[in-house]
Structures are given as structure tokens and as C-alpha cells.
N, C-alpha and C positions, 0 to 999 in steps of 0.2 A: 355807835361811835359818831361823834360830831366831826365830819370830815374837815371842817375849817380849823377847829381848835386842835385836832390831832395831827394835822399835816404840817410838815416842815418844808420851807422853800429855800432854795439856795440860788444865788445869782453868780454865774461865772463870768467875770468881766472886770474891766479896770475900775479902780477905786475913784471914779470921777463923780461930779455932782449928780449927774443923771442917774447912775446906778444906786448911789446913796439915797437919792429921793425915791427911787422904786422900793428900796428896803423899807423906808419910812412909811410910804403909802400902803404897802402890803400889810405891814404890821398894824397900821392904825385902822384901815378899812376892813380888812379881812380877819383881823385878830389871829394871824398866823405868825409864828416865829420865822424870821427871814434872815439869812446870813450872806454876806458878800465875800467871794473869794476871787482874787485877781488871776489866779492860774489854777488849772485843773489838778495839777500835782498836789498842791496844798490841800485842796478839798479832799482828795482821795487819802492823803497821808493822815488827815485829822478825822475823817468821818467814816472811812470804809468799814471798820469793825463795828462801829455803832450802828450803821445802817444795815449791815448784813444780819445783825442780831435782832433787829426790831422791825424788819420789813413787814411781818405779818401783823404787827400791832398798830402801825401808823403808816401814813403815805408820805412820799417824798416827791417834790417836784424840783427839777433842776432846770433853771432858765439860763440859756447860753447866749451871750452877747455875740451875735454873728458878725459884727463889724470887726472885732478884734481876734476872732477865733475861727479855726477850721473845724467845722462840726464833725467832719470825717475823722479827724485825729481825736477829737473829744470822745467819739463813740468808741473808739479802740480802747481808750482809757477806762470807759465805763462798762465794758463788756461783762464784768462780774455782776453788775446790777441790772442790765437791761432786759434780761429775761423774766424778771419778776414783775407781777401784775400790780404791785404797790409802788413802783418806781417809774416816774414819768419824766420825759425830757421834752422841752419846748425851746424853740429858737426865737429871739427877739431882735429888734433893730434891723430887720430884713428890708431889702429894697424890692420894689415890685418888679415882676417879669424877669427874675433871675433864673427860674426854673428849678430852684432848689427843693421845692415842695414835693415833687414826685419822688425824687431820690430819698428825701427825708421820711416820707410815709413808708416807703419800702423798708427803711431801717428803724421803724417803730417810733419815729418822732410824733408826738401827740399834738403839738400846736405850733403855729406860726404867727408871730406878731410883727407888724411892720413899723417903719420909722415914724410914720404919721398916725399911728394907732392912738385913738383917744383913751384916756386913762380908765374911763368907765368900762370900755370894751376890753381893755387889757385885764382888769380885775375880773370881769365876767368870764373871760377865757380861762383864767386860772381856775376858777370854780368848776367850769365845764370839764376841764382836763382831769381835775381830781375826782370827777364822777365817772371817770374812765370813758370819757367821750372825746372825739376829735374837735380841735379848734382850728378849722381851715376854711377859707373862703368857699362858699357853696358852688360858685361858678368853676373854681378850680377842681373841686372834688368831683363834680359832674363830668368835667372834661376828662379827668383821669379814669373814671369809671367807663365812659364811653370808648376811650382809647384802649383800655384793657380788654373791653369786650370785643372791639374790633380785632385787636391782636390775637385774641383767643380764637376767634372765628378763622383768621387767616392760617393759624396753626392747624386747626381742624381741617380746613380745606386742603391744605398741603398733605397732611398725614393720611387723610381718607380719600383723597382725590375727588372730593365733592365739589361740584360747581356752585356758583353763587345762586343760581336758580334752584338747584337741589337743596341748598341750605334753607332758602325761603320756604320751599315746600315742606321740608322737615320741621321747620319752626311752626308752621300752621298745623301740621299733624300733631305736634306736641300740645297745641292749644285745643285739640279736639275738632278741628275743621274736617268737614267731609270732602270727598273728591269734588263734589259739585260746588261747594263754597270756595275751595282752592281754585277751581276752574274759573269761576266768576271773578274772584279777587284779582288773579294774575292774568286774566284774559287768555287763558289756554283752553284747548279742546280737552274733553274728558279723557280721550285716548292718550293725549300728550302727558296729562297728569299721571295716568296709570303707568306710562312708560318710564317717567321720572322716578315714580315710587319703586318700580321694579329694579331700576338701576341703583337707587339709594339703598334698598335692602341688601343688595350684593356687596356694596361698598362698605357698609357698617356691619355686615354679617348677621342680619336678623332675617326672620322669615315671616313676620306679620306686622300689622299696623301698631298693635299694642307695644311690642318690643321696640319698634322704631320710635315710638313716642317716649318710651322710657329712656332710650339712649339719648334722644334730643334733650329731654329734661336734665339729664345728667351732664351732657357735654356742650350744649349751646348756651 
């Protein structure tokens, strides 16, 4: 299947010159059919049955104009589509530093386009999203991943009563480090490392290094 020709794009936003221009550019440059709807209710009323019956045959991309719409409310209206892997939602006309991206990613939003976005990047983003990939600034994605990792570790610390030092040692164990390597890396005595490992085993309910490494690989 040719993703470009088989995909349908819908813009939810006011019928102004900007959005009409986007329809024109998408159809001309990407050879995709694109339709503009001023309100989500009209889109659902006219397209719901068509989309639900053909989701497995073609892909659909919904571009929501964030200036004029509450995307949270939009997603409630789109709940019958959002679980399908052939239906994608992206936000455009975003302002920088609003913090909407993290919440959007959690709700399966696939792309984020900003007010100053160049048209070539906008079109590239559409293609990327229809390949089932995210279109989000790399720096933001890295920040969210690191934040999520940190939050996960905090939960693990609290749940298992592990100290920060014990998590560091457990992480090194999962990478195959020996006691001597852990000692050198963390500037601890061998006896201190062994004591930490003994306490770690009790807290995570394992009785050997291999099981500890498996636990760390799964939970850290």
C-alpha cells in the first residue's frame, strides 16, 4: 500500500486562509486527500461510519488546530477511533514551552507542530506520523524519557526501600560488573560492596547475583 495515496488527512479548525492553504499544500505536495472541518462534531457526524469501516484498509490523520480547540475535549469525542493503529492525531499551531507535549504523548498524540514550523518540516512530519512514528522535538523526547526514568526509580526506591547507593550498585550488577569493579567505580571497600549486596538481596527478595541482575534488568 502506498501510504501517501491511501491516507486521508483531516484538519479540525476554523475555515480561515491559513487552514485552507494547508489543505491545498497537503493535497498538492503529498498527493493526499485533505478535508477541513470547523468543528469536531461535524467531522464525527459525517465521517465516523466511513472511518470505522475502513480503518484496516487505509490510514487517517487528524490535525487539530490547537489555537481554537481544547485537545482534551477533542480526544473525548475521538475515543472510538483512538485505540486503532491506523488512526493518528497531531496538534498544530502550538506555542513553545506550553508543556502540552508530555500530556499529549500520554494520550497517544503522535505529532506536535508549532506556529513557526516551516512548511517543508510540516509536510515531513505528516509523512513520519503516517509511518507510525512520533513527530516531537528530540530535546523534549529526551527530557520526558529521563524524567520518566527518574520517576520510575523513585517509585522503586520507595516501594522496595532501596537507597540511592543500592540502586547504583544494583544497576552495575545488571551490567555484569564484578564486586571489584563496583568497588573501584564507586570508591567503596569490597566489604562495603558485599554488605550493600546482602541488604539488596533481602529487600528485593532474591538469594543470588544472577536473580538480582534479572530483577534489575526488569525493574530499573
